[in-house]
ROSE-4610 file (N, C-alpha, C; in Angstrom, 1 decimal, always signed):
// ROSE-4610
residu = [M/M/M/I/I/I/D/D/D/I/I/I/R/R/R/P/P/P/L/L/L/A/A/A/T/T/T/L/L/L/G/G/G/A/A/A/A/A/A/N/N/N/H/H/H/G/G/G/W/W/W/L/L/L/D/D/D/A/A/A/R/R/R/H/H/H/H/H/H/F/F/F/S/S/S/F/F/F/A/A/A/G/G/G/Y/Y/Y/H/H/H/D/D/D/P/P/P/G/G/G/R/R/R/M/M/M/G/G/G/W/W/W/G/G/G/R/R/R/L/L/L/R/R/R/V/V/V/W/W/W/N/N/N/D/D/D/D/D/D/R/R/R/I/I/I/A/A/A/A/A/A/N/N/N/S/S/S/G/G/G/F/F/F/P/P/P/P/P/P/H/H/H/G/G/G/H/H/H/R/R/R/D/D/D/M/M/M/E/E/E/I/I/I/I/I/I/T/T/T/Y/Y/Y/V/V/V/R/R/R/E/E/E/G/G/G/A/A/A/I/I/I/S/S/S/H/H/H/E/E/E/D/D/D/S/S/S/M/M/M/G/G/G/N/N/N/R/R/R/G/G/G/R/R/R/T/T/T/P/P/P/A/A/A/G/G/G/D/D/D/V/V/V/Q/Q/Q/V/V/V/M/M/M/S/S/S/A/A/A/G/G/G/T/T/T/G/G/G/V/V/V/R/R/R/H/H/H/A/A/A/E/E/E/Y/Y/Y/N/N/N/L/L/L/E/E/E/P/P/P/V/V/V/E/E/E/T/T/T/K/K/K/I/I/I/F/F/F/Q/Q/Q/I/I/I/W/W/W/I/I/I/E/E/E/P/P/P/R/R/R/R/R/R/T/T/T/G/G/G/I/I/I/A/A/A/P/P/P/A/A/A/W/W/W/G/G/G/S/S/S/R/R/R/P/P/P/F/F/F/P/P/P/R/R/R/A/A/A/E/E/E/R/R/R/A/A/A/G/G/G/R/R/R/F/F/F/V/V/V/A/A/A/L/L/L/A/A/A/S/S/S/G/G/G/L/L/L/S/S/S/D/D/D/D/D/D/G/G/G/A/A/A/L/L/L/P/P/P/I/I/I/E/E/E/A/A/A/D/D/D/A/A/A/R/R/R/V/V/V/L/L/L/G/G/G/A/A/A/T/T/T/L/L/L/A/A/A/A/A/A/G/G/G/E/E/E/T/T/T/L/L/L/T/T/T/H/H/H/A/A/A/L/L/L/P/P/P/P/P/P/G/G/G/G/G/G/R/R/R/A/A/A/Y/Y/Y/L/L/L/V/V/V/G/G/G/A/A/A/T/T/T/G/G/G/R/R/R/F/F/F/R/R/R/V/V/V/N/N/N/G/G/G/L/L/L/E/E/E/A/A/A/R/R/R/A/A/A/R/R/R/D/D/D/G/G/G/V/V/V/A/A/A/I/I/I/R/R/R/D/D/D/L/L/L/D/D/D/R/R/R/L/L/L/G/G/G/I/I/I/D/D/D/A/A/A/L/L/L/E/E/E/D/D/D/S/S/S/E/E/E/L/L/L/L/L/L/L/L/L/V/V/V/E/E/E/T/T/T/L/L/L]
num = [1/1/1/2/2/2/3/3/3/4/4/4/5/5/5/6/6/6/7/7/7/8/8/8/9/9/9/10/10/10/11/11/11/12/12/12/13/13/13/14/14/14/15/15/15/16/16/16/17/17/17/18/18/18/19/19/19/20/20/20/21/21/21/22/22/22/23/23/23/24/24/24/25/25/25/26/26/26/27/27/27/28/28/28/29/29/29/30/30/30/31/31/31/32/32/32/33/33/33/34/34/34/35/35/35/36/36/36/37/37/37/38/38/38/39/39/39/40/40/40/41/41/41/42/42/42/43/43/43/44/44/44/45/45/45/46/46/46/47/47/47/48/48/48/49/49/49/50/50/50/51/51/51/52/52/52/53/53/53/54/54/54/55/55/55/56/56/56/57/57/57/58/58/58/59/59/59/60/60/60/61/61/61/62/62/62/63/63/63/64/64/64/65/65/65/66/66/66/67/67/67/68/68/68/69/69/69/70/70/70/71/71/71/72/72/72/73/73/73/74/74/74/75/75/75/76/76/76/77/77/77/78/78/78/79/79/79/80/80/80/81/81/81/82/82/82/83/83/83/84/84/84/85/85/85/86/86/86/87/87/87/88/88/88/89/89/89/90/90/90/91/91/91/92/92/92/93/93/93/94/94/94/95/95/95/96/96/96/97/97/97/98/98/98/99/99/99/100/100/100/101/101/101/102/102/102/103/103/103/104/104/104/105/105/105/106/106/106/107/107/107/108/108/108/109/109/109/110/110/110/111/111/111/112/112/112/113/113/113/114/114/114/115/115/115/116/116/116/117/117/117/118/118/118/119/119/119/120/120/120/121/121/121/122/122/122/123/123/123/124/124/124/125/125/125/126/126/126/127/127/127/128/128/128/129/129/129/130/130/130/131/131/131/132/132/132/133/133/133/134/134/134/135/135/135/136/136/136/137/137/137/138/138/138/139/139/139/140/140/140/141/141/141/142/142/142/143/143/143/144/144/144/145/145/145/146/146/146/147/147/147/148/148/148/149/149/149/150/150/150/151/151/151/152/152/152/153/153/153/154/154/154/155/155/155/156/156/156/157/157/157/158/158/158/159/159/159/160/160/160/161/161/161/162/162/162/163/163/163/164/164/164/165/165/165/166/166/166/167/167/167/168/168/168/169/169/169/170/170/170/171/171/171/172/172/172/173/173/173/174/174/174/175/175/175/176/176/176/177/177/177/178/178/178/179/179/179/180/180/180/181/181/181/182/182/182/183/183/183/184/184/184/185/185/185/186/186/186/187/187/187/188/188/188/189/189/189/190/190/190/191/191/191/192/192/192/193/193/193/194/194/194/195/195/195/196/196/196/197/197/197/198/198/198/199/199/199/200/200/200/201/201/201/202/202/202/203/203/203/204/204/204/205/205/205/206/206/206/207/207/207/208/208/208/209/209/209/210/210/210/211/211/211/212/212/212/213/213/213/214/214/214/215/215/215/216/216/216/217/217/217/218/218/218/219/219/219/220/220/220/221/221/221/222/222/222/223/223/223/224/224/224/225/225/225/226/226/226/227/227/227/228/228/228/229/229/229/230/230/230/231/231/231]
x = [+16.4/+16.2/+14.5/+13.9/+12.7/+12.9/+12.6/+12.6/+10.8/+10.7/+8.7/+9.2/+8.5/+8.5/+6.9/+7.2/+6.0/+5.2/+3.9/+3.3/+3.6/+4.4/+4.1/+5.8/+6.3/+8.1/+7.8/+6.3/+6.6/+6.4/+6.6/+6.8/+5.3/+4.5/+3.2/+3.3/+2.0/+1.5/+0.0/-0.3/-1.9/-2.0/-3.0/-3.2/-4.7/-5.6/-6.5/-7.4/-7.6/-8.1/-7.9/-6.2/-5.6/-5.0/-4.8/-4.1/-3.2/-1.7/-1.2/+0.0/+0.8/+2.2/+2.7/+3.5/+4.8/+6.4/+6.0/+6.8/+8.1/+8.0/+9.3/+9.4/+10.4/+11.1/+9.8/+9.1/+8.0/+7.8/+8.1/+7.6/+8.2/+7.6/+8.6/+8.6/+9.0/+9.2/+10.7/+11.4/+12.8/+13.9/+13.9/+14.8/+15.8/+17.0/+18.4/+18.0/+17.1/+17.4/+16.3/+15.3/+14.0/+13.7/+14.4/+14.1/+13.4/+13.5/+12.7/+13.3/+12.5/+12.7/+13.0/+14.0/+14.2/+13.9/+12.8/+12.5/+10.5/+10.7/+9.9/+10.1/+9.1/+9.9/+9.0/+7.4/+6.8/+5.3/+5.1/+4.2/+3.3/+2.3/+1.8/+0.7/-0.3/-1.3/-2.0/-3.0/-3.8/-5.0/-5.4/-7.4/-7.2/-8.7/-9.2/-10.6/-10.4/-12.1/-12.8/-13.8/-15.1/-15.3/-15.3/-15.9/-14.7/-13.6/-12.2/-11.3/-9.6/-9.2/-8.1/-7.8/-5.8/-6.3/-6.4/-6.8/-5.7/-6.1/-5.2/-3.4/-2.8/-1.4/-0.7/+0.4/+1.6/+2.2/+2.3/+3.2/+4.4/+5.3/+6.1/+6.8/+6.9/+7.5/+7.8/+6.9/+6.2/+5.4/+5.2/+4.2/+3.1/+1.9/+1.1/-0.1/+0.2/-1.3/-1.7/-2.8/-4.1/-4.6/-4.6/-5.6/-6.6/-8.0/-8.9/-9.2/-9.1/-9.2/-10.5/-10.7/-12.1/-13.0/-14.3/-14.4/-14.7/-13.8/-13.9/-13.2/-12.2/-11.5/-12.1/-12.2/-12.7/-11.7/-11.1/-9.9/-10.8/-10.1/-10.5/-8.4/-8.4/-6.7/-6.9/-5.7/-5.7/-5.7/-5.7/-5.7/-7.8/-8.5/-10.0/-10.6/-9.8/-10.5/-10.9/-12.3/-12.8/-13.0/-13.3/-13.6/-13.8/-14.5/-15.1/-14.2/-13.1/-12.7/-13.3/-14.0/-14.3/-13.4/-13.5/-13.5/-12.5/-11.6/-11.6/-10.7/-10.8/-11.0/-8.9/-8.4/-7.4/-7.1/-6.6/-6.7/-4.9/-4.6/-2.5/-3.1/-1.5/-1.3/+0.1/+0.0/+1.3/+1.8/+2.5/+3.0/+3.6/+4.4/+5.1/+5.6/+5.5/+5.7/+5.2/+4.2/+4.1/+2.1/+1.7/+0.2/-0.4/-1.5/-2.2/-3.3/-3.7/-4.5/-5.1/-6.1/-7.0/-7.6/-7.4/-8.2/-8.7/-10.2/-11.0/-12.0/-12.5/-13.1/-14.3/-15.3/-16.8/-17.5/-17.0/-18.1/-18.3/-19.9/-19.7/-19.1/-18.6/-17.5/-16.3/-15.0/-14.1/-13.5/-12.3/-12.0/-10.5/-10.1/-8.6/-8.0/-7.0/-5.6/-4.4/-3.8/-2.4/-1.9/-1.4/-0.6/+0.5/+0.6/+2.3/+2.9/+4.4/+5.0/+6.1/+6.0/+7.2/+7.8/+9.7/+9.5/+9.7/+9.5/+9.3/+10.7/+10.3/+11.4/+12.1/+11.7/+12.2/+10.9/+11.8/+11.3/+10.7/+9.9/+9.2/+8.4/+7.8/+6.3/+4.9/+4.4/+2.8/+2.1/+1.6/+1.0/-0.5/-0.8/-2.1/-2.4/-4.3/-4.8/-5.7/-6.1/-7.2/-7.2/-8.7/-9.1/-10.3/-9.9/-10.6/-11.0/-12.1/-12.4/-11.7/-11.2/-10.7/-11.0/-12.7/-13.1/-12.6/-12.7/-12.2/-12.2/-13.3/-13.2/-12.5/-12.1/-11.4/-10.0/-9.8/-8.5/-8.1/-8.7/-8.9/-7.9/-7.1/-6.2/-5.1/-5.1/-3.9/-4.0/-2.6/-1.9/-2.3/-3.1/-3.7/-2.7/-2.3/-1.6/-3.1/-2.5/-3.7/-2.8/-1.5/-0.8/-0.1/+1.1/+2.2/+2.5/+4.1/+4.8/+5.0/+5.3/+5.2/+4.7/+3.5/+2.6/+1.9/+1.3/+0.3/-0.8/-1.8/-3.0/-4.2/-4.5/-5.8/-5.3/-4.3/-3.6/-3.4/-4.2/-4.2/-2.2/-2.0/-0.6/+0.1/+1.6/+2.0/+3.6/+4.0/+5.1/+6.5/+6.8/+8.2/+8.9/+9.4/+9.4/+9.7/+7.8/+7.4/+6.4/+5.6/+4.3/+3.6/+2.2/+1.5/+0.6/+0.5/-0.3/-1.4/-2.5/-3.5/-4.0/-4.0/-4.5/-5.4/-6.4/-7.0/-6.7/-7.1/-6.8/-7.8/-8.3/-9.1/-8.4/-8.5/-8.0/-7.2/-6.0/-6.0/-5.6/-5.7/-4.7/-3.6/-3.1/-1.8/-1.6/-0.2/-0.5/+1.2/+1.6/+3.0/+3.2/+4.0/+4.2/+5.6/+6.2/+7.4/+7.9/+8.6/+9.2/+10.1/+10.3/+11.4/+12.6/+13.9/+15.1/+15.5/+16.4/+17.2/+16.6/+15.0/+14.6/+14.3/+12.8/+12.6/+11.4/+10.8/+9.5/+9.2/+8.1/+7.2/+5.9/+5.6/+4.6/+3.7/+2.3/+1.7/+0.1/-0.4/-1.6/-2.7/-3.9/-4.4/-5.7/-5.1/-6.5/-5.8/-6.0/-5.7/-4.3/-3.8/-2.5/-2.0/-0.5/+0.0/+1.5/+1.8/+3.1/+3.9/+5.1/+5.9/+7.0/+7.0/+7.9/+8.1/+7.5/+7.4/+7.7/+7.3/+7.5/+6.3/+5.7/+4.5/+4.4/+3.6/+2.8/+1.6/+1.6/-0.3/-0.5/-1.7/-2.5/-1.4/-0.8/-0.7/+1.1/+1.9/+3.1/+3.1/+4.4/+6.0/+6.7/+6.9/+7.4/+8.8/+9.7/+10.4/+11.2/+11.3/+11.9/+12.5/+14.1/+15.1/+15.9/+16.0/+17.1/+16.7/+15.2/+14.5/+13.7/+13.4/+13.0/+11.4/+11.1/+9.3/+9.0/+8.2/+7.5/+6.3/+6.5/+5.2/+4.4/+3.0/+2.5/+0.9/+1.2/+0.2/-0.5/-2.2/-3.1/-3.7/-3.5/-3.5/-5.2/-5.3/-7.1/-6.9/-8.6/-8.6/-7.8/-7.0/-6.5/-6.2/-6.0/-6.5/-4.8/-4.0/-2.5/-2.5/-1.5/-0.9/+0.6/+1.3/+3.0/+3.0/+4.5/+5.0/+6.0/+6.7/+7.5/+8.2/+9.8/+10.2/+11.6/+11.9/+13.4/+14.1]
y = [+3.4/+2.2/+1.9/+0.4/+0.3/-1.5/-1.9/-3.4/-4.0/-4.7/-4.9/-6.6/-7.0/-7.9/-8.4/-9.3/-10.3/-11.1/-11.1/-11.3/-13.1/-13.5/-14.9/-14.9/-14.0/-14.0/-13.8/-13.3/-12.8/-13.6/-13.2/-14.5/-14.3/-15.8/-16.6/-17.2/-17.5/-18.2/-18.5/-19.4/-19.5/-20.6/-19.4/-19.9/-20.4/-20.4/-20.8/-19.8/-18.9/-17.8/-16.5/-16.8/-15.8/-16.2/-15.4/-15.8/-14.1/-14.9/-13.4/-13.5/-12.5/-12.2/-11.2/-11.6/-10.7/-9.8/-8.9/-8.2/-8.2/-8.1/-7.7/-9.2/-9.7/-10.8/-10.2/-11.4/-11.1/-12.7/-12.6/-14.0/-15.2/-16.4/-17.1/-17.4/-16.4/-15.7/-14.9/-15.3/-14.3/-14.6/-13.4/-13.3/-11.8/-12.2/-11.3/-10.0/-10.8/-9.5/-8.6/-9.0/-7.8/-7.9/-7.7/-6.8/-5.3/-4.8/-3.5/-2.8/-1.1/-0.9/+1.2/+1.3/+2.7/+2.2/+3.3/+3.2/+2.3/+1.8/+1.0/-0.6/-1.1/-2.2/-3.5/-2.9/-4.5/-4.0/-4.8/-4.7/-5.8/-5.9/-7.5/-7.1/-8.3/-8.6/-9.6/-9.0/-10.0/-10.1/-10.9/-12.0/-12.7/-11.8/-12.6/-13.2/-14.3/-14.8/-13.9/-14.3/-13.7/-14.6/-13.0/-13.2/-14.3/-13.4/-13.9/-13.3/-12.8/-11.8/-12.2/-10.7/-11.0/-10.9/-11.3/-11.7/-10.7/-10.0/-9.0/-9.6/-8.3/-9.2/-7.7/-7.3/-6.2/-5.9/-4.4/-4.0/-2.6/-1.8/-0.6/-0.1/+1.0/+1.8/+1.2/+1.4/+1.5/+1.7/+2.8/+2.9/+2.1/+2.0/+1.2/+1.4/+1.3/+1.8/+0.8/+0.6/-0.4/+0.0/-0.4/+0.3/-1.2/-0.7/-1.6/-1.9/-2.7/-2.9/-3.5/-4.3/-5.1/-5.3/-5.1/-5.5/-4.4/-4.7/-3.4/-4.8/-3.8/-4.2/-3.5/-4.2/-3.8/-3.8/-2.4/-2.4/-2.0/-2.5/-2.5/-2.4/-1.9/-1.3/-1.2/-1.2/-0.9/+0.3/+1.4/+2.4/+3.0/+2.0/+2.2/+2.8/+3.1/+3.2/+1.7/+2.1/+1.2/+1.6/+1.0/+1.7/+0.4/+0.8/+0.4/+0.4/+0.6/+0.8/+0.3/+0.5/+0.3/+0.4/-0.3/-0.8/+0.8/+1.3/+2.4/+3.5/+2.9/+3.8/+3.7/+4.4/+4.3/+4.2/+2.9/+3.4/+3.4/+4.3/+4.7/+3.9/+3.5/+3.3/+3.4/+4.8/+4.9/+3.6/+2.6/+2.3/+2.6/+3.3/+4.3/+3.3/+3.9/+2.6/+1.9/+1.1/+0.2/+0.5/-0.3/-1.0/-2.3/-2.8/-3.5/-3.4/-4.1/-4.3/-5.6/-5.5/-6.8/-6.1/-6.5/-6.2/-7.5/-7.4/-8.4/-8.1/-8.8/-8.7/-9.6/-9.4/-9.2/-9.1/-8.7/-9.0/-10.4/-10.7/-11.8/-12.1/-11.5/-11.8/-11.6/-12.0/-11.7/-10.5/-9.9/-9.0/-8.6/-7.9/-7.8/-6.3/-6.7/-5.1/-5.6/-4.1/-4.0/-2.8/-3.9/-3.5/-3.1/-1.8/-1.7/-1.2/-1.2/-0.8/+0.1/+1.6/+2.6/+2.6/+2.2/+2.8/+3.8/+4.8/+6.0/+7.2/+8.1/+9.1/+9.3/+8.7/+8.7/+7.6/+6.9/+6.3/+6.7/+5.9/+6.6/+7.1/+7.5/+8.2/+7.8/+8.8/+8.0/+7.5/+6.4/+5.4/+6.2/+5.9/+6.7/+6.1/+6.4/+5.4/+6.3/+6.4/+7.2/+6.7/+7.0/+6.2/+6.8/+7.5/+8.8/+8.0/+8.5/+7.8/+8.6/+8.2/+8.9/+8.3/+8.8/+8.4/+8.4/+7.4/+6.9/+8.1/+8.7/+9.5/+10.7/+10.9/+11.8/+11.7/+10.7/+10.4/+10.0/+10.2/+9.8/+11.0/+10.4/+10.9/+11.5/+11.5/+12.0/+11.2/+11.4/+10.6/+11.9/+11.2/+11.9/+11.4/+12.1/+11.6/+11.0/+10.3/+9.0/+9.1/+9.1/+9.2/+9.8/+10.8/+11.6/+12.2/+11.6/+12.5/+13.7/+14.1/+15.0/+16.7/+16.8/+17.9/+18.2/+17.1/+16.6/+17.3/+17.8/+18.5/+17.4/+17.2/+16.0/+14.5/+14.4/+13.1/+12.8/+11.5/+11.5/+10.9/+11.4/+11.9/+10.6/+10.7/+9.4/+10.1/+9.3/+10.1/+9.1/+9.4/+8.8/+9.8/+10.0/+10.9/+9.9/+9.8/+9.2/+9.7/+8.9/+9.5/+8.3/+8.2/+6.7/+7.5/+7.1/+8.0/+7.2/+7.8/+6.5/+7.4/+6.8/+7.3/+6.1/+6.6/+5.9/+6.1/+5.6/+5.4/+4.9/+5.6/+5.0/+4.3/+3.0/+2.2/+3.6/+3.9/+4.7/+5.9/+6.1/+6.9/+7.5/+8.6/+8.9/+9.9/+9.0/+9.8/+10.2/+11.4/+11.8/+12.6/+12.0/+12.2/+12.2/+13.3/+13.9/+13.3/+12.4/+12.1/+12.3/+12.3/+13.7/+13.3/+14.1/+14.1/+13.0/+11.8/+11.3/+10.0/+10.0/+8.9/+7.8/+6.9/+5.3/+5.3/+4.6/+4.5/+3.1/+3.1/+1.0/+1.5/+1.0/+1.2/-0.2/-0.4/-1.5/-1.4/-2.1/-2.0/-2.5/-2.4/-3.0/-3.5/-3.1/-3.7/-3.0/-4.0/-3.2/-3.5/-3.2/-3.3/-1.9/-2.1/-0.8/-0.7/+0.4/+0.9/+1.7/+1.6/+2.6/+2.6/+4.0/+4.2/+3.3/+2.2/+1.7/+0.3/-0.1/-1.1/-1.4/-3.5/-3.3/-4.0/-3.8/-4.3/-4.6/-5.6/-6.5/-5.8/-6.1/-5.6/-6.9/-6.1/-7.3/-7.4/-6.8/-6.7/-6.0/-6.0/-4.9/-4.3/-3.1/-1.9/-1.1/-1.6/-0.9/+0.2/+1.7/+2.5/+3.2/+3.4/+4.2/+5.3/+6.5/+6.7/+7.3/+8.0/+8.8/+9.6/+10.6/+11.7/+12.2/+11.5/+11.1/+9.7/+9.5/+8.4/+9.0/+8.1/+8.0/+7.2/+6.9/+5.6/+5.7/+4.5/+4.3/+3.2/+3.5/+2.8/+1.7/+0.2/-0.6/-1.0/-0.8/-1.4/-0.3/-0.1/+0.4/+0.5/+1.2/+0.4/+1.6/+0.9/+1.1/+1.3/+2.6/+2.2/+2.8/+2.0/+2.6/+2.7/+4.2/+4.6/+5.3/+4.4/+4.9/+5.8/+6.5/+7.4/+7.3/+7.2/+7.7/+8.1/+9.2/+9.9/+9.7]
z = [-13.3/-13.5/-13.1/-13.6/-13.2/-13.5/-12.4/-12.5/-12.1/-13.0/-12.9/-12.4/-10.9/-10.8/-10.4/-11.5/-11.5/-10.6/-10.6/-9.3/-9.2/-9.9/-9.6/-9.2/-9.4/-8.5/-7.3/-6.7/-5.2/-3.8/-3.1/-2.1/-1.6/-1.5/-1.2/+0.3/+1.1/+1.7/+1.9/+2.1/+2.0/+3.4/+4.2/+5.4/+5.6/+4.3/+4.7/+4.4/+5.5/+5.9/+5.0/+4.8/+4.3/+3.4/+1.8/+1.1/+0.6/+0.7/+0.9/+0.1/-0.5/-1.6/-0.9/-0.9/-0.3/-1.2/-1.1/-2.7/-1.9/-0.3/+0.2/+1.5/+2.1/+2.5/+3.8/+4.6/+5.2/+6.1/+7.1/+7.9/+7.4/+6.9/+6.6/+5.1/+4.5/+2.9/+3.1/+2.5/+2.8/+1.6/+1.3/-0.1/+0.2/+0.1/+0.6/-0.3/-1.5/-2.3/-2.7/-1.7/-1.7/-0.2/+0.6/+1.8/+1.8/+1.5/+1.1/+0.4/-0.3/-1.2/-0.5/-0.3/+0.8/+2.1/+2.6/+3.2/+3.9/+2.8/+2.8/+2.9/+3.9/+4.1/+3.8/+3.7/+3.7/+2.6/+1.1/+0.8/+0.9/+1.1/+1.8/+0.4/-0.4/-1.2/-0.5/+0.6/+1.3/+0.7/+0.7/+0.4/+1.1/+2.5/+3.3/+3.7/+3.8/+3.9/+4.5/+4.1/+5.1/+6.3/+7.0/+8.4/+9.0/+9.0/+9.5/+9.8/+9.8/+9.9/+11.1/+11.3/+12.1/+13.5/+14.3/+15.5/+16.4/+17.8/+18.4/+18.5/+18.3/+17.9/+17.9/+18.2/+18.4/+17.5/+17.3/+16.6/+17.7/+17.2/+17.5/+16.4/+16.0/+15.6/+14.3/+13.5/+11.9/+11.2/+11.0/+10.2/+8.9/+9.4/+8.1/+8.2/+6.5/+5.8/+5.0/+5.6/+4.9/+3.9/+2.4/+1.3/+0.8/+1.0/+0.7/-0.6/-1.5/-3.1/-3.4/-2.0/-2.5/-1.0/-0.9/+1.0/+1.9/+2.7/+3.7/+4.7/+5.2/+6.8/+8.0/+9.2/+10.3/+11.6/+11.8/+12.7/+14.5/+15.2/+17.0/+17.4/+18.7/+18.7/+20.2/+20.5/+22.4/+22.4/+21.8/+22.0/+22.2/+21.4/+22.1/+20.8/+19.6/+18.4/+17.7/+16.8/+16.5/+14.9/+13.6/+12.3/+11.1/+10.0/+9.3/+8.1/+7.0/+6.1/+5.0/+4.1/+3.1/+1.8/+0.2/-0.9/-1.3/-1.6/-2.2/-1.1/+0.4/+0.7/+2.6/+2.9/+3.7/+5.0/+6.0/+6.9/+7.5/+8.0/+8.8/+10.0/+10.7/+12.3/+12.1/+13.4/+13.7/+14.9/+15.4/+15.8/+17.0/+16.7/+17.3/+19.1/+20.0/+21.2/+21.9/+20.4/+20.9/+20.9/+20.3/+20.3/+19.5/+20.0/+20.2/+19.0/+18.2/+17.0/+16.6/+16.1/+15.0/+14.0/+12.9/+11.5/+11.1/+11.3/+10.5/+9.8/+8.7/+7.5/+8.4/+8.8/+8.9/+7.9/+6.4/+5.5/+4.8/+4.1/+3.8/+2.4/+1.9/+0.9/+1.1/+0.5/+0.6/+0.7/+1.7/+1.4/+1.2/-0.2/-0.7/-0.6/+0.5/+0.9/+0.1/+0.4/+0.1/+1.5/+2.1/+3.8/+3.1/+3.7/+3.4/+4.9/+5.3/+6.0/+5.8/+5.9/+5.9/+7.5/+7.3/+8.4/+8.8/+10.1/+10.8/+10.5/+10.6/+10.4/+12.2/+13.2/+14.4/+15.1/+16.4/+17.0/+18.2/+18.8/+20.4/+20.2/+18.9/+18.9/+19.6/+20.2/+20.6/+19.5/+19.8/+18.7/+17.9/+17.2/+17.0/+15.4/+15.4/+14.1/+13.7/+12.4/+11.5/+10.1/+9.7/+8.2/+7.6/+6.1/+5.5/+3.8/+3.5/+2.1/+1.0/+0.1/-0.6/-2.2/-2.4/-3.9/-4.9/-5.3/-7.2/-7.9/-7.8/-9.0/-8.9/-7.6/-7.8/-7.8/-8.2/-8.9/-9.5/-10.7/-11.9/-12.6/-13.5/-15.0/-13.6/-12.3/-11.3/-10.2/-9.7/-8.5/-7.9/-6.2/-5.5/-4.2/-3.1/-2.1/-0.8/-0.8/+0.4/+1.6/+2.0/+3.3/+2.9/+4.1/+3.7/+4.9/+4.8/+6.2/+5.7/+4.4/+3.7/+3.5/+4.2/+4.2/+2.7/+2.7/+1.3/+1.9/+1.4/+1.9/+1.8/+2.7/+2.6/+2.7/+2.8/+3.1/+4.6/+4.6/+6.1/+6.6/+7.9/+8.3/+8.8/+8.7/+8.6/+9.0/+10.3/+10.6/+9.9/+8.8/+8.2/+6.5/+5.7/+5.3/+3.5/+3.6/+2.3/+2.0/+1.2/+1.2/+0.4/+0.3/-0.4/-1.5/-2.8/-3.9/-4.6/-4.6/-5.7/-6.8/-8.0/-9.0/-9.9/-10.7/-11.7/-13.0/-14.0/-15.2/-16.1/-17.2/-17.6/-19.0/-19.9/-20.8/-22.4/-22.3/-23.4/-22.3/-21.3/-20.5/-20.4/-20.4/-20.2/-19.4/-17.8/-16.9/-16.7/-16.8/-16.1/-14.8/-14.3/-12.4/-12.6/-11.8/-11.4/-10.2/-10.0/-8.9/-8.2/-6.5/-5.6/-6.4/-6.2/-6.1/-5.2/-5.8/-5.0/-4.2/-4.6/-3.6/-4.5/-3.6/-4.6/-4.9/-5.4/-5.7/-5.9/-5.7/-6.1/-5.9/-7.4/-7.8/-7.9/-7.7/-7.6/-8.3/-9.3/-9.1/-9.1/-8.5/-7.8/-9.2/-10.2/-11.3/-12.7/-13.5/-15.4/-15.5/-16.8/-17.5/-17.9/-17.5/-18.1/-17.9/-19.0/-19.4/-18.4/-17.6/-16.9/-17.8/-18.3/-19.0/-20.4/-21.0/-22.1/-21.4/-19.9/-19.7/-19.1/-19.9/-19.3/-17.9/-17.5/-16.1/-15.8/-15.1/-14.7/-13.1/-13.0/-11.6/-11.0/-9.5/-8.5/-8.6/-9.6/-10.0/-9.3/-8.9/-8.1/-9.7/-9.3/-9.9/-9.1/-8.8/-8.3/-9.3/-8.8/-9.7/-8.8/-9.4/-8.8/-9.3/-9.1/-10.0/-11.5/-11.5/-12.2/-11.9/-12.5/-12.4/-12.7/-13.7/-14.0/-14.2/-14.3/-14.8/-16.0/-16.7/-18.1/-17.4/-17.4/-17.6/-18.6/-19.4/-20.2/-20.5/-19.7/-18.8/-20.1/-20.5/-21.8/-21.3/-20.3/-19.9/-18.4/-18.0/-16.9/-15.5/-15.1/-14.4/-12.6/-11.3/-10.4/-9.4/-9.0/-9.0/-7.9/-7.2/-6.3/-6.0/-5.6/-5.4/-4.3/-3.9/-2.7/-3.1/-2.4/-2.7/-1.4/-1.3/-0.2/-0.6/+0.6/+0.2/+1.2]
């Protein structure tokens, strides 16, 4: 089963400094048919104005992955971590027993991110944070694990039975990807236009996938893709 969820059908909230789209119910957006997808609970598509951001706030018992599409995000938290994650790179935070953090766009231009929340495999773990670069060229023509709780080499670790993968495809390129048995997957393009098993999707549309063992992706334009698999 593949369900294409066009950008125009997603939840929306514009706070001036933040223009957000919600793939699943979040904050003031509630859709009982879109409460999550397997262990995937949140996928927010955020555009953050220059020199603004999220002030300190708390989380617990959630794996939070931030993928920076454009610009950069600057992080600080109650564990003493500080870091700047630029476009194409990824940061992860295991909220665990509780952590407070702030996320700012300190850049002179708008920053665009995907923020993804995945339910942990167990609660009450020690909180943690990490960030690392993932050059887009190294993802050309293939999916690369960016964050994973499934022992994928080179991925940022998360405490969840899930993985986050990224790929870049040139227009006309085709990618075949095997899915884990019994799980669910959710695919979003940061850029481009592509077909998934023959169904067309555009950048920022959601593609919900279930009960399939393989994906065939055809890039109709240069495309940057993010895929979450949950077991």
